[in-house]
C-alpha positions in Angstrom: 0.0 0.0 0.0 1.2 3.5 -0.9 0.4 5.1 2.5 1.3 4.5 6.1 -1.1 5.3 8.9 0.5 6.1 12.2 -0.8 4.6 15.4 -1.9 8.0 16.7 -3.9 8.6 13.5 -5.4 5.1 13.6 -6.6 5.7 17.2 -8.3 8.9 16.2 -10.0 7.2 13.2 -11.1 4.3 15.4 -12.6 6.8 17.9 -14.6 8.5 15.1 -15.7 5.2 13.6 -16.9 3.9 17.0 -18.9 7.1 17.7 -20.5 7.7 14.3 -20.0 4.9 11.8 -21.4 1.4 11.5 -19.2 -1.6 12.2 -17.0 -2.7 9.3 -16.5 0.9 8.0 -13.3 1.4 6.1 -11.2 4.5 5.7 -10.9 5.8 2.2 -7.9 7.9 1.3 -7.5 9.7 -2.0 -6.6 12.9 -3.8 -8.9 15.2 -5.6 -8.3 18.2 -7.9 -8.5 21.5 -6.1 -7.0 23.4 -3.2 -4.4 26.2 -3.6 -1.7 23.9 -4.9 -3.6 21.7 -7.5 -4.5 18.6 -5.5 -6.1 18.1 -2.1 -6.1 15.2 0.2 -9.4 13.4 0.8 -10.3 11.3 3.8 -13.6 9.7 4.2 -15.5 6.6 5.3 -17.0 3.9 3.1 -18.9 0.7 3.5 -17.0 -1.3 0.9 -14.0 -1.3 -1.4 -13.7 -2.5 -5.0 -10.8 -5.0 -5.4 -10.4 -4.0 -9.1 -10.1 -0.2 -8.4 -8.7 0.0 -4.8 -5.6 -1.0 -2.9 -6.7 -2.2 0.5 -4.7 -3.0 3.6 -5.3 -3.2 7.4 -3.2 -0.8 9.4 -3.4 -0.7 13.2 -6.9 -2.3 13.1 -8.2 0.1 10.5 -9.1 -1.1 7.0 -7.7 1.5 4.6 -8.6 1.8 0.9 -6.8 3.9 -1.7 -8.0 4.1 -5.3 -5.4 3.1 -7.8 -5.3 6.6 -9.4 -4.7 8.3 -6.0 -2.1 5.6 -5.2 0.3 7.2 -7.7 0.3 10.5 -5.9 0.3 9.1 -2.4 3.1 6.6 -2.7 5.2 6.8 0.5 2.8 9.2 2.3 2.5 9.0 6.1 -0.8 10.1 7.7 -0.5 11.3 11.3 -2.8 13.0 13.8 -1.7 16.3 15.4 -3.4 17.4 18.6 -1.8 20.6 19.9 -2.8 23.9 21.3 -2.5 25.7 18.0 -4.4 23.2 15.9 -5.9 19.7 15.7 -6.2 17.4 12.7 -4.6 14.9 10.3 -1.3 15.7 8.7 0.1 14.3 5.5 3.9 13.8 4.9 4.0 13.2 1.1 7.4 12.7 -0.5 5.9 13.2 -3.9 4.7 16.7 -3.1 6.7 19.3 -5.0 4.9 22.2 -3.4 2.4 22.4 -0.5 0.1 25.1 0.8 0.6 26.6 4.2 -2.2 24.6 5.8 -0.9 21.3 4.5 -4.2 20.1 2.9 -3.2 20.6 -0.7 -0.1 19.9 -2.8 1.3 19.7 -6.3 3.2 16.8 -7.7 
């Protein structure tokens, strides 16, 4: 799989799933056009994956699906969760990003 989910990110995702999603929910990670740098990261929940279109792996108890098109842009990306006084949210460390915006939610490759 192209991405790595840290333990801290997995715990936060598990918390959200347990509070608001049905059992068996998977995390869907992808990229979409937009943002100030060309592409933006997309995190969401899904009920199922498509083996022909998705790369799927279990990481720290979370089933993670990445569509094959996004996989090209996310190869080697680490998703972490930051919980500080100044901000709170998921962070993306993407070695393929040539340029990123200040908030870290969009990039160009």
